[in-house]
N, C-alpha and C positions, 0 to 999 in steps of 0.2 A: 305734712307736705313740705317739700323744699321751698325755701324762700327765693332762691335764685333760679330763674328760668331763662334759657336761651332759645330763641326761635331762629329758624333758618329755612331757606328755600333754594331750589335749583335756579339756573339762569332764566328759564322760561316761566317759573312760578308754579308749574304743575305739581311738583312734589314739595310739601312743606313738612318740617319736623319740629319737635319740641324736645329739649333736653332739660331735665329738672335737677337742680343741685349743682355743686361745683364739679368741674371735670376732675378726673383722677390725676391726670398729668397731661402735658403737651408733648407730642412726639413729632419730630421732624425726621423723615426717613428719606434716605438717598439711595436705597437699593435700586437695582436695575428695573424691577417691575414697577415701583412707585414712580420712577423717572419716566418710564414709558407710558404708564397709565395717566399720569398727570401732565405730561408734555413739558416738564420742567426739571430743574436740577434736583429738587427734593419736594416732598409734600409735607404740609403741616397739618396735624390732626389733633383734635381734642378728644381725649379718651373718657368714655362714660360706661358705667355698668349698663348692660342691655335693658334691664327693667326700668331705667330712668329716661329712656328715649322712646318717643311715640311719633309715628308718622301720622300727622294730623290731616293731610290731604294728599291725594295722588298715589295711594298705595298701588293702584292698578297700573300706574306708569313706571313703577320701579322695575328695573331689569337687574339680573344678577350674573356675574361671571365668577366661576369657581376657579381661583388661581392656585394651582397645585405646584407650579414650578417656581417656588420662592427661594430666596437665599437661605432662609431659616429651615426650609423643608416642611414648614407648616402650611396648611391650606388656609387661604384668606378668601372670604366671600366679598367680592367688590360689588357694591350696589350703586346704580346710577339711574338717572332719568332717561327713560326710553324715548322721550320727545326731543330734548336738547342735548343729551349726552353728558350732562354735568355729573361728576362724581358726587355722591351724597354722603355715603359712609361705607366703611368696610367692617367686617366682623371677623374677629379672631376665633380660633378654635375654642378658646375658653369662654366665649360669649361677649367679651368686651367689644364695644362699638367705637370705631375710630372715625369721628365725624370730620369731614373736610372743613378745616377752620374758616376758609373764606366764605362759605355759605351761611355762617352764623351771623346774625345781625347784632350789633351792639358789642361785639368783641373787638377790643382795640387791636388793630393790626400791628401797631408798634410793640405791644406786649408779646406778640408772637415771633418777633425777630430773633434769630439765633444769636447767642452771645459769642459764638465762634463759628468758623467755617465747618459745615457738616461734612462728615466723612461717610464712606460706605459702611453700613451697619446691617446687622441681621434683625435686630428687634426694634430699631429706631433709636435715634439720638434724643435723649431727654433734653429739653430746652426749658430752663427755669423761666417762670414768668417774671417780667420786669415790673417793678413797682412804678406807678405813675404818680407824678407830683401834681 
């Protein structure tokens, strides 16, 4: 069992998730769809293998949008809370889950800041984690 566990929940608390182990990478995406879906310039996601993420509460409240009109041409399943509308995670065609970083508790927001201005990308801009002192 992984020693590092991250917990998260949507704004209203109906949907709760658990991610075990270290994230594979951090992705900040500024494609048009992520901007529109997130209502912001870019979205920051922590990427995990599908089998390390569990919905611990509120599975019945999760809604799904099959986003086929992406810059990359790949279908993305965008999952969100049906009660409050908070984005929870997206799933890539290869099964990786892109958890919306702000929903995770205990993740340093400062470590998620981009080191440069994000540009439009197709697969996401990789953002290295900053070391904290």
